[in-house]
C-alpha positions in Angstrom: -4.7 -50.3 52.8 -6.0 -49.3 49.4 -3.2 -48.2 47.0 -0.4 -49.9 48.9 1.7 -52.6 47.2 0.7 -56.2 47.9 3.7 -56.9 50.1 2.8 -54.0 52.4 -0.8 -55.2 52.7 0.4 -58.7 53.7 2.6 -57.2 56.5 -0.1 -55.0 57.8 -1.1 -55.9 61.4 -4.3 -54.4 62.8 -3.8 -52.8 66.2 -5.9 -54.2 69.0 -8.8 -52.0 70.1 -8.9 -52.1 73.9 -12.7 -52.1 73.7 -12.7 -55.0 71.2 -14.4 -57.8 73.1 -17.0 -60.5 72.4 -19.7 -58.3 73.8 -19.2 -55.6 71.2 -19.4 -58.1 68.4 -22.6 -59.8 69.6 -24.5 -56.8 70.9 -23.2 -53.7 69.0 -26.7 -52.7 67.7 -28.3 -53.0 71.1 -25.7 -51.4 73.4 -24.7 -47.8 73.9 -22.9 -45.7 76.4 -25.5 -44.4 78.9 -23.2 -42.6 81.3 -19.7 -42.3 82.5 -19.6 -43.3 86.2 -17.0 -42.7 88.9 -16.1 -45.3 91.5 -15.9 -43.8 95.0 -13.4 -44.7 97.7 -15.7 -47.5 99.0 -16.0 -49.0 95.5 -19.5 -47.8 94.9 -21.1 -46.2 91.8 -24.3 -44.3 91.3 -26.5 -45.3 88.4 -28.1 -42.1 87.0 -31.8 -41.7 87.7 -32.6 -41.6 83.9 -30.9 -45.0 83.5 -32.6 -46.5 86.5 -36.0 -45.3 85.3 -35.4 -46.5 81.7 -34.3 -49.9 83.1 -37.3 -50.0 85.5 -34.8 -50.4 88.4 -35.9 -49.6 91.9 -34.7 -49.8 95.5 -34.3 -53.4 96.6 -34.1 -54.8 93.1 -31.7 -57.7 92.7 -29.2 -57.4 89.9 -26.7 -59.9 88.5 -23.3 -58.4 87.7 -21.9 -60.2 84.6 -18.4 -59.6 83.3 -16.9 -60.5 80.0 -13.2 -61.6 79.9 -10.7 -61.1 77.1 -7.1 -62.1 77.3 -7.4 -62.5 81.1 -8.9 -59.1 81.8 -12.4 -57.9 82.3 -13.4 -55.9 79.2 -17.1 -55.4 79.9 -19.4 -55.3 82.9 -23.2 -55.6 82.6 -26.0 -55.5 85.1 -29.0 -57.8 84.5 -32.3 -57.9 86.5 -32.1 -61.2 88.4 -35.5 -62.3 87.2 -34.4 -61.7 83.6 -31.3 -63.7 84.2 -33.3 -66.6 85.5 -35.4 -66.5 82.3 -32.3 -66.3 80.1 -30.7 -69.3 81.9 -33.8 -71.4 81.7 -34.2 -70.7 77.9 -30.5 -71.5 77.3 -30.6 -74.7 79.4 -34.0 -76.0 78.3 -32.8 -77.7 75.1 -29.8 -79.2 77.0 -31.9 -80.5 79.8 -34.4 -82.0 77.3 -31.5 -83.8 75.7 -30.2 -85.1 79.1 -33.6 -86.1 80.3 -34.4 -87.7 76.9 -31.1 -89.6 76.9 -31.4 -90.9 80.4 -35.0 -92.0 79.9 -33.8 -94.1 76.9 -31.3 -96.0 79.1 
């Protein structure tokens, strides 16, 4: 808005980016588009071989499908190895559980 009178700058409303979600803000340096996928008539997708190899993903691996919501709609979908998800949950909950256990022990 450089060069516009102050009243125009005040009335400027930024258009919403459809890809603007919490995921983009938090992980913008780590995330990139790996492939464009097509959903078939049965609702299935194929993850490209290069991506599966890079993610060390093999047949029978368990993956957690995580979605991010913004304004009532799914804006991002992520796949996380189930074992990594367990580690992530444990590390996130560990301080909370210590507080709960510590508080109940003091009662």
